[in-house]
N, C-alpha and C positions, 0 to 999 in steps of 0.2 A: 503494500499499499504505499502510495505518495503522498505526504502530506505538506503543501506548500503555502506560505503566507506572501503574498504580492502586495508590496505598498507602492501608490502612486502619490506623487506630490504634485501639488499646484498652489499658485498664489492665494487660492481662497480655501484649499483644504487639502487633508490627507486621507487618502482612500485605502481601507484596508480590504484585501479578498483572501479568504481562507479557502484553498483548493483542497479534495479529497479526491487522489486518483483523476485530476484534472477538472473535476467537477465542482462548480462553486457550491459553498455551503455556508458561509456567512458573508456579510458585508458589512462593514462598519466606516463611518466617516468622522473625521475631527475636524472643524470649523475651525477657521482663525479667528480668534476671540482675544480682547484686551485682557491682559491680566485681572485676575480676580473677578472675572465674570463668568457666566455659565455655570450650568448646574448639572454635574456630572456624578453618578452614583458613587458614593464613597467620600466626596468632599465634606470637610466639616465647618460650620459657620458659628460665629458667635452672633447669636441672635437675640430679638427683643419678642417676647410674649404680647401679641396683640389683645387677644380676647379669650380667657377660658370659657368654655361652654359646658355648663354641668348637664344639659339636656343630651349632649353628644358624648359627654365624657371624654373631651378632647379640648384642643386649644388650638387657635389660629395665631402663625408665628411668622413676624416679618424677618424674611432672611434675604431681603433685597431684591426678590424677583415681583413682577407686577401683581401676580396673585399670592396672597399669604400662603404658607405652609401648612400643611394639617398634621398635628401632632396628637396621636390619640394617647391616652392613659396607660393602656399596656405597651406602648413603646418608650415609656419612659425611664425602663430600667429599675430593677430594687434599689439601687445605690444613688437615687436621683439626689437625695439631702447632700451626699458626700460630695456628687459633682458640682452642685450649687455653692457650696462651701468653698471648695477647692479653686474654682474658676473666679469665684468673689476676691478670694484672697490673692491671687495669682495677678488678676486685672488691676487691684489695687495697688501692686508693688508691695504687698506685704509678705508675701511667699515667695523665696529664691529656689528652694529646693523643689524639683518637680520630680523626683525620683518614687513618691508615694510611700518609702520604706518607713518613714515616720510620722506618716500622716495617719490620724486617727480616724477611722470611719464612722458615719452617723448610722444610725438605725435605719433600717431598710423600710420603704414605703408599704402599706398595704397593698396587696396584689390586686385586691377587690375594691380600692379605695375610689375616692372622688378626685376628678382634677383640680377642681377650685379649692379643695384643701391643702394643696402643695405648691400651686403656680398662681400667679396672680399678674395683672395688667402691668406693661411696662418692666417687666423682670428679665435679666439677661440671662440667657442660657446657652451652653454649646449644644449644637444639633448636628446630626449627620444626614446626608440624603441617601434616603433609600429607594425611591422611586423618583425620575426625574418627571419635571412637568409634561403632562400629556393632555392634549386638547386643550379644554377651557379651564383645568385643573392645575393648582400650584403643585409644588414639590410635595412628597410624602417625606416626613423626617422621622427621626428616633434620636433619644438623648442618651441611648446606650451605645456608646463610642466604640469603634473597633477600626484598627489600622492593619490592613491587608500586606503582608509580605509574599515571597515567593513558596516559603514551607509552612508559615504559621502566619496566625492572626492574633495581634495584640489586644487586649481587652482590659482597658483601663478600668479602677475600682470594682476588681473582681480577684478571686483567687482560685477559681476553678481551671481545671485542664480538660480539654476535650480531644478526642482524636476522631476523625473523619470515618464516619461509617462505612465508606467504601473501601477501606482498608480492612482485608477479611480475616487476616491472620491474628488469631488471640496473642500469640508471643510477639509479634512485631508492634502490636496496639500497647501491650504492657511495656516492652522496651522503650517505644517512644514517649510513653507516659511518664516512666522514672525519669526518662533523659532530660525532658522538659521541666519536671518538677524540680531537678537538681540545679537547673539554670536559669529559670526564670525569675524576673525581678519580683520582690515583695509589693504587693498592692495591684498586682496585673494578673489577669487571666489570661490563656493561651489557648487558641485553636490549633490543633495540628492539621495540615491540608494532606489531602491524599497525596501529593508530589511528594511529601516529606518521608514516604516508606522507603526503606532500606537507607537513607542518608545518614550519613557520619554526624557526630555531635558538633565537630566544627563548623560543618555548613549551617547546622540549624541555628548554631550560638550566633553566627556571623549575621545570620538573617533576623535574630531577636535584636542584635546590637544596632542594626540599621534603623528597625521600627522603632528604637528607644531614643535614637537620634532625631526622628521624625517627630515623635512625641514631644521631646525637649525644645525642638525648633519651634512647635505649634503654641507650646507654651510662653515662649519668650515674645510671641506676636501678640499675644494678649493683652501684655502691658499698655500697647499703644494701638489696638486696634479699635476701629469704628464698629459701632453697632448699629446695622448688623454689616459684617463683612466675613469672606473666606478666611480662614486662620491655617486650613489645609487643604492644599488641593491634591486630586489623584496624580500619579505620575503621568507623562505624556502617554498618548495612546498606544503607541509602539509598546513602550513596556509594561503597559497594563494588559495588552492582549497576549503577549508572551507569556508574561506573570500567570494568567489565567488559562492558555490553552497550550503551551508549550510542553512537549514532552518529546522523548526520545525517538517517536515516529516521525519527527519532522525531518525532511529530507531536503528543503531548501526554504530561504527566506530571501526574497529578491525585492530591492527597491531602485527606483530612478532617481533618489535624491541622495546627494553625496553626505549631507550631513546625518541623515536617518541612517544611512550605510553605517557609518562611525559610532552613531548612538547605538545601534543595534548589535554591532560586534562587542562594544563595550558592556552592554548589558548581558550577552551571553557569555562573555568572558567570566562575568560573575557567577552566573547561575548555571551554566553548562559549557565549560570551556573546551570540552572536544566537541563540540558543535559548532563552534565559532567558524569553520570552512564552509559550513553551507551558506553564509550571508554572502550574496552576491550583488555587486553593483550594476545595474543594467543602463549600458551607455548608449545603446542604439538611439539616434533621432529620427530615424526615417519610420520606425513603426513604433507607436507609443505602447508602453508595456501593458496596458489592460488588452488591447489587440492582440499583442503577441501571444498573449497566455488565453487567448479566447473568452475573456470576461466580459468584453463589452456585448458580444453576440448572447451570452448566458444571461445577462441583465435583461436585455431586450426580451429573450424568450421565457423568462422565469417572473416577470413582476405584473404581467396582465391578468386581467379577469380569467382568461382561459390560458392552462398550461397544459401544453402537448407533453404525451408521454409516448413510449415505443409501443410499437405495434398497433397505432392508430388510437389507442386510449388517451383519454384527456380529463382534467380536472377544470371544474368551475369554481371560483373562489369568491365569495359575496363578503363583504364587511357591513357590520352595523356598529354604532357607538358600543355596545355590550356584548357583541355574538360575532362570531366568522362562521360561516357555513361553508362546507367544502363539499361538492357533489362529484362522485367518480361514476364517469361515463366509459363504457367499453368501445365506444365508436362503430361506425359501420364497418365491422370486420368479422372474419371467422379466422379459425385457426385448426390445428391438429388435434386439439383436446377432444375427447371423446364425448363429452356432454356438456349442456349448459352450465352445471354445478363447475365443472373444472375450468370453465372458460372464465366462469365468475371470480373463482379463487385465483387464477392466474392474475387477471387484471386487478384485483383487490392487492395482491400481495406487490405488483409494480406500482400501485397508487400508494400503498403505505409507505414504501421507501420516499416517494416523491415529496408525500405530505411531512414526513419527518425532516426533510430537506428543505421544504417550504418555511415550516413555523421557525427554523433557525435563521433561515435566510431574510426572512420578512420581519423577524422578532415579534411574531404574533403572540399576544397575550390574552388573557381572559378565558373565556369559553369558546371553545371550537367545538362543531358538531359535523361529524364526517357522515356523509350518506354513502355508505359502500353498497356495491352489488349485493342484492339479496342472496344468501346461501342458506339453503334447507338443512344441510349436514352441519350438525354442532361441532363436531371435530373440525370441519374447515373453519368455522367462526373461531375456534381457539387457535387453529395454526395462524389466521390471521392477527388474532389479538396477541399472540405471543411474538410474531414477527414484527408488528409496530411497537412493543415495547422495546425489543432489541435494538431497532432501528434508532429509537430516541432515548437510548441509554448514554449516547455521548452528549447529547443536549445537557448545558450546564445550567439552563433555568429550571428552577422547581417545576415540576408537572406531575399530574395524574392521569391515568387513562383508565376508563371505566369499561368494563367487558360490552362486547356490541349487544345491542337489543335484539328481539325477534324481528325487527322492522330492518336489520342491519345498521343502525346508528352507533356510533362510537363517541362517547362523549369524552373531550379532553381538557382539563384545566392548566394552563401554563401561567407562571408568571411574569407579569410585564412590569417592568423597572424603567422603561425608557420608551420614547415613541415608536411605533411600528415604522420600520423601513418601507417608505411607499414611493416608488420610482415610476414615472409617467412614461409608458411604452409606445403611445400612440403619438404621432406626428400629423403634420400639416398636410392638406390632400393638394398634390399639385395640381389636379384637375379641378379642383373647385376654388380657384382663385382665392384661397387661403381661408374660406369660410368653413370647411368641413375637415374631419379627422379620420386618417386611416390607420391600421395597424403598421408598426414599423417595417419598411420594404425590406430590411435585413431577415425578417421572419420568413419570407415569400420563399426561399429555398427549402426550409425545413418543412412547411407545409405541403410543397410539392412532393418532397419525398415520402411525407407521412400518407399522403393520398396514393402515390404511386405503391407504396408498401402494402396499403388496404387492397387496390385493385390486383395486385399479383397474387396476393393470399387468397383471394378468391377464384381467380383462373390464371393458372401459369400459362395456359397455352395462348392467351389472347395477344393480338399484335397491338403495341400502344404507340400512337403518335401524341408528342404533345405540342399543343398550340399555345403561345406566350408572345408577350410583349418582345420586340426587336432587341431592347436593352438585356432583358432576362435571358433571352435565348442565346446571345453572344456571351453572356457570364457562363452559361451552362456549358457551352462546347469550347471555351477559350483554352488553348494550350494542349500538350500531347496528353498530360493527364488531368483531364478535364471533369468536371462534377459528373458529366454524362458517362465518361468512362468509368468513373468510381461506381456509380449505379450499376453499370454492365458487370462490373466486378463482384458486386454485392448480390445482385439478384438474377445474374445469369441471364441477363434479357438485354437486347438492343433498345433502345428507346430513340425514336425518331422525333426530332425537334424542329418546328415550322415556325418561323418567325411571322407576327401577325401584325401588321401596321395598325388595325383598327383598335386593337386593343388597348386598354388603359394598361399603366404600369403594373398593377398588381392583379391584372385579370389572366386566367389560363382554363383551359381545357383539355380534357382527356378525350381522344376520338381512336375508335379501332380503325382497321384497314378498309372498311368499307364506309367509313365516314360519319358512324354512329358516335353520338357522345356516350362516353362510359362515365358513369354517376361514380362518386368516391364513395 
């Protein structure tokens, strides 16, 4: 398996594309922003309580965003009183030691208490972004702070050590727990991440020291910080993505920006020195990096309402404010499967793999309802359910998948912490004086191939003539190893291509040797 991170830089943004065997599975973008602006998950702010609301058991908090952030009582953390006392002393310059080793903890707040008993208007509070602003809503925040590193997460005002549940070995869990308990600073809890499995004490201790340095830097900022303002920002996007997704399976990290190239090499030198050689600087000026790795085409084909899959099957994805609905369609096709049930299972498995990819790629969150093709056999429904869970096992977002209903519906809940990735794939219609829209022309070749595959699967003996716009015809037949030649190799069938001057750019029709149109 090849796993590559492709990084494209421009004057406005840095885009990150994660590829698995050449297929786009995640897409992130970091916009160029002024320092101390923007609201990224993990950022810590010194904020002002605007108004506690007893009816909601929550408070609206001014963090510098146009909409107030939302802070629920259950997100305050048990040691809220200790946090308030500490931040007040530090902000006032009365406390110079930020280590917590000699700082007395206050009593914990009642886990079933009322927010008006512990917070009041205009009070200052350290908070952390747990969900970015989405649609008309402000950020979701917590006052239970944590600072994430490569191997561990540092939790101030706690003494608990937790080990990732994804580490299965009981012996390794016990080793890591004892190791961390022996090196962790007093007054701080630690969460051990999955990537710490098998790591040496020196690596984990170095990570812990880096996090303590961040904590001390943040505390120093409090003495002069405006209320509200950001006091601890997440690392740059390249480092945060590498921190969260990088592992030994990565085979390449390629960027077209020299600064990012050196930043990435430096970061890998710290966390995985044996992998530094996989970082490459893309120097070609003739072909942009996203085109070189076929990412632009995949973006165009992956973000529309309709998503094509292999063998003529396709998905239709509809979005509402609170719900996403995905409809699985087999298309106008037939195959070698012995029964309709076998065909349904085959299409459903293809769709499950694509749906798992789409959820990560678009970062879809909330409730997702998938209407798979009905299957009567309970074993087939279980096979589909188990396959979908396996395909989504690499998804970092918290999610839950319910077993399929008797109607073929599967419900998924997936954590949403940032706005969904939404890319417009339709373009201006050149035949309508700019008033209408059409699907991106880059998709036309994929659509023709899918229809061709469907026709051949129904009747291998039929002679096929493709009528299309002269520009498209020229593109399909250009060069010795043309697209038409590749089709001949793949389908073992010659396709005659006829240019038609009267056709619009995206119009095409299949005819047989008698001139009759063949329906897809």
